[in-house]
ZADO-1210 file (C-alpha; in nm, 4 decimals, padded with zeros to 6 digits):
<atoms>
<atom x="00.7323" y="06.4957" z="15.0838" code="MET" pos="1"/>
<atom x="00.6820" y="06.8761" z="15.0335" code="HIS" pos="2"/>
<atom x="00.6158" y="06.9378" z="15.3981" code="SER" pos="3"/>
<atom x="00.9346" y="06.7434" z="15.4961" code="VAL" pos="4"/>
<atom x="01.1370" y="06.9550" z="15.2471" code="LYS" pos="5"/>
<atom x="00.9973" y="07.2724" z="15.3992" code="PHE" pos="6"/>
<atom x="01.0761" y="07.1596" z="15.7366" code="LEU" pos="7"/>
<atom x="01.4197" y="07.0914" z="15.6598" code="MET" pos="8"/>
<atom x="01.4744" y="07.4092" z="15.4932" code="GLU" pos="9"/>
<atom x="01.3335" y="07.5955" z="15.7831" code="LYS" pos="10"/>
<atom x="01.5627" y="07.4038" z="16.0351" code="ARG" pos="11"/>
<atom x="01.8674" y="07.4519" z="15.8413" code="LEU" pos="12"/>
<atom x="01.8395" y="07.8255" z="15.8507" code="TYR" pos="13"/>
<atom x="01.7280" y="07.8624" z="15.4758" code="GLY" pos="14"/>
<atom x="02.0914" y="07.9596" z="15.3764" code="VAL" pos="15"/>
<atom x="02.0673" y="07.7864" z="15.0460" code="CYS" pos="16"/>
<atom x="01.7204" y="07.9230" z="14.9553" code="SER" pos="17"/>
<atom x="01.8481" y="08.2656" z="15.0760" code="TYR" pos="18"/>
<atom x="02.1466" y="08.2489" z="14.8238" code="LEU" pos="19"/>
<atom x="01.9515" y="08.1024" z="14.5412" code="GLY" pos="20"/>
<atom x="01.6809" y="08.4035" z="14.5848" code="GLY" pos="21"/>
<atom x="01.9587" y="08.6423" z="14.5652" code="LYS" pos="22"/>
<atom x="02.1422" y="08.4817" z="14.2743" code="MET" pos="23"/>
<atom x="01.8226" y="08.3550" z="14.0793" code="GLY" pos="24"/>
<atom x="01.9546" y="07.9927" z="14.1231" code="ILE" pos="25"/>
<atom x="01.7411" y="07.7083" z="14.2497" code="SER" pos="26"/>
<atom x="01.8056" y="07.6171" z="14.6087" code="SER" pos="27"/>
<atom x="01.8593" y="07.2476" z="14.5180" code="GLU" pos="28"/>
<atom x="02.1447" y="07.3316" z="14.2780" code="ARG" pos="29"/>
<atom x="02.3166" y="07.5423" z="14.5460" code="ILE" pos="30"/>
<atom x="02.2873" y="07.2429" z="14.7834" code="ARG" pos="31"/>
<atom x="02.4460" y="07.0217" z="14.5551" code="LEU" pos="32"/>
<atom x="02.7294" y="07.2688" z="14.4854" code="TYR" pos="33"/>
<atom x="02.7884" y="07.2848" z="14.8688" code="PHE" pos="34"/>
<atom x="02.7768" y="06.8948" z="14.8824" code="ILE" pos="35"/>
<atom x="03.0478" y="06.8673" z="14.6165" code="TYR" pos="36"/>
<atom x="03.2629" y="07.1567" z="14.7138" code="ALA" pos="37"/>
<atom x="03.2528" y="06.9962" z="15.0730" code="SER" pos="38"/>
<atom x="03.3767" y="06.6717" z="14.9351" code="CYS" pos="39"/>
<atom x="03.6630" y="06.8205" z="14.7278" code="PHE" pos="40"/>
<atom x="03.7809" y="07.0755" z="14.9759" code="THR" pos="41"/>
<atom x="03.7395" y="06.8957" z="15.2954" code="LEU" pos="42"/>
<atom x="03.4587" y="07.0844" z="15.4488" code="GLY" pos="43"/>
<atom x="03.5695" y="07.4417" z="15.4166" code="SER" pos="44"/>
<atom x="03.2242" y="07.5448" z="15.2392" code="PRO" pos="45"/>
<atom x="03.0557" y="07.4222" z="15.5589" code="PHE" pos="46"/>
<atom x="03.2286" y="07.7035" z="15.7493" code="LEU" pos="47"/>
<atom x="03.0987" y="07.9440" z="15.4840" code="PHE" pos="48"/>
<atom x="02.7584" y="07.8127" z="15.5365" code="TYR" pos="49"/>
<atom x="02.7755" y="07.8616" z="15.9088" code="LEU" pos="50"/>
<atom x="02.8949" y="08.2140" z="15.8671" code="PHE" pos="51"/>
<atom x="02.6082" y="08.3038" z="15.6324" code="VAL" pos="52"/>
<atom x="02.3621" y="08.1417" z="15.8746" code="ALA" pos="53"/>
<atom x="02.4885" y="08.3335" z="16.1628" code="PHE" pos="54"/>
<atom x="02.4926" y="08.6682" z="15.9775" code="TRP" pos="55"/>
<atom x="02.1369" y="08.6066" z="15.8590" code="MET" pos="56"/>
<atom x="02.0381" y="08.5502" z="16.2213" code="ASN" pos="57"/>
<atom x="02.2084" y="08.8517" z="16.3444" code="ILE" pos="58"/>
<atom x="02.0550" y="09.0598" z="16.0549" code="ARG" pos="59"/>
<atom x="01.7075" y="08.9402" z="16.1546" code="SER" pos="60"/>
<atom x="01.7741" y="09.0585" z="16.5046" code="TYR" pos="61"/>
<atom x="01.8959" y="09.4130" z="16.4191" code="MET" pos="62"/>
<atom x="01.5940" y="09.4654" z="16.1885" code="LYS" pos="63"/>
<atom x="01.3732" y="09.3752" z="16.4968" code="GLU" pos="64"/>
<atom x="01.5574" y="09.5888" z="16.7401" code="LYS" pos="65"/>
<atom x="01.5515" y="09.9169" z="16.5232" code="ARG" pos="66"/>
<atom x="01.3623" y="10.1769" z="16.7246" code="HIS" pos="67"/>
<atom x="01.3333" y="10.5381" z="16.6702" code="SER" pos="68"/>
<atom x="01.4735" y="10.7787" z="16.9392" code="VAL" pos="69"/>
<atom x="01.1285" y="10.9003" z="16.9818" code="TRP" pos="70"/>
<atom x="00.9654" y="10.5577" z="17.0558" code="ASP" pos="71"/>
<atom x="01.0769" y="10.5441" z="17.4165" code="ILE" pos="72"/>
</atoms>
């Protein structure tokens, strides 16, 4: 069961675990908040989730690509 949970978190960009790590809240609780908020607001938190996933992906690429001017 633990390996399935780890695989799902890895596949789903890890947004909830990232936010939980930053705010000091468990990722399971953040997932529940996303589910409840999505039900009550007709899916608008899903757009926030996709935005954060995109931002995390771009940020990782920017960290990879940073090179010094002298590295040429």
